[in-house]
C-alpha positions as CSV (number, residue, x, y, z in Angstrom):
1,M,-36.6,113.3,-95.2
2,A,-33.9,113.5,-97.7
3,E,-31.4,114.4,-95.3
4,F,-31.9,111.6,-93.4
5,S,-31.4,109.2,-96.4
6,N,-28.2,110.8,-97.6
7,Q,-26.6,110.8,-93.8
8,F,-27.7,107.0,-93.5
9,I,-25.1,105.6,-96.0
10,M,-22.0,107.4,-94.6
11,Q,-19.6,105.4,-93.1
12,G,-15.9,105.7,-91.5
13,E,-14.4,108.9,-90.9
14,E,-17.2,111.0,-92.8
15,L,-19.9,109.4,-90.4
16,R,-17.5,110.2,-87.7
17,K,-17.4,113.6,-88.3
18,K,-20.9,114.2,-88.8
19,I,-21.9,112.3,-85.3
20,K,-19.6,114.8,-83.8
21,E,-21.3,117.7,-85.4
22,V,-24.6,116.5,-84.5
23,M,-23.5,116.3,-81.0
24,V,-22.2,119.8,-81.0
25,E,-25.2,121.3,-82.4
26,E,-27.8,119.0,-80.6
27,L,-26.2,119.3,-77.3
28,M,-25.2,123.0,-77.5
29,L,-21.5,122.1,-76.9
30,E,-18.9,124.8,-76.8
31,Q,-16.1,123.2,-78.6
32,D,-15.5,122.3,-82.2
33,P,-16.4,119.0,-83.3
34,S,-12.7,118.4,-84.6
35,E,-11.7,118.6,-81.1
36,I,-13.7,115.4,-79.9
37,S,-12.2,112.2,-80.3
38,D,-13.5,108.9,-81.5
39,H,-12.9,107.1,-78.7
40,V,-13.2,109.4,-75.9
41,P,-15.9,109.1,-73.2
42,I,-19.0,110.6,-73.7
43,F,-20.2,110.5,-70.2
44,G,-18.6,110.9,-66.9
45,G,-15.3,112.5,-66.0
46,G,-12.2,112.1,-68.3
47,G,-14.4,112.8,-71.3
48,L,-16.8,115.0,-72.4
49,G,-18.7,115.0,-68.9
50,L,-22.1,114.8,-70.2
51,D,-25.2,113.7,-68.1
52,S,-28.6,112.0,-68.3
53,V,-30.2,114.9,-70.1
54,D,-27.6,115.3,-72.5
55,A,-28.1,111.7,-73.2
56,L,-31.7,111.8,-73.9
57,Q,-30.9,114.9,-76.3
58,L,-28.3,112.7,-78.2
59,V,-30.5,109.8,-78.6
60,V,-32.9,112.0,-80.2
61,G,-30.5,113.5,-82.2
62,L,-29.5,110.4,-83.2
63,E,-32.5,109.2,-84.5
64,K,-33.4,112.4,-86.0
65,H,-30.1,112.7,-88.2
66,F,-29.3,108.8,-88.7
67,G,-32.4,107.0,-88.0
68,L,-30.9,105.2,-84.8
69,K,-33.2,103.9,-82.8
70,V,-32.0,103.1,-79.1
71,G,-34.3,100.8,-77.4
72,N,-33.6,100.9,-73.7
73,S,-31.2,102.4,-71.1
74,D,-28.9,99.1,-71.0
75,E,-28.6,99.1,-74.6
76,A,-27.7,103.0,-74.6
77,K,-24.9,102.7,-72.2
78,G,-23.1,100.6,-74.6
79,I,-23.8,102.3,-77.6
80,L,-23.5,105.8,-76.2
81,E,-19.8,105.4,-74.8
82,S,-18.0,106.8,-77.7
83,V,-18.5,108.5,-81.1
84,E,-16.7,105.0,-82.2
85,T,-19.4,102.9,-80.7
86,I,-22.4,105.2,-81.8
87,A,-20.6,105.2,-85.5
88,K,-20.5,101.2,-85.1
89,E,-24.1,100.9,-84.2
90,I,-25.1,103.3,-87.1
91,E,-22.7,101.5,-89.7
92,K,-24.3,98.1,-88.3
93,S,-27.8,99.3,-88.7
94,A,-27.2,100.5,-92.1
């Protein structure tokens, strides 16, 4: 639980970097976190191309690492658009 409390207070670039690291780790992405743009779409073509199974894994990972709870699929669509939208939601919840 100590890791959670330390990670939860991150903001700015440090938070965005950690989100990318969590995404690569939890989703087993074959790319370096530094290659992921803050604004690239996470799902669908033209972005990272993740699917609904990845979305579920991402939600679980975000809750585990940052305490971010995503209530429903409509809410998830807005939050899980990009690293930037995830970071803003974590910062808002802090």
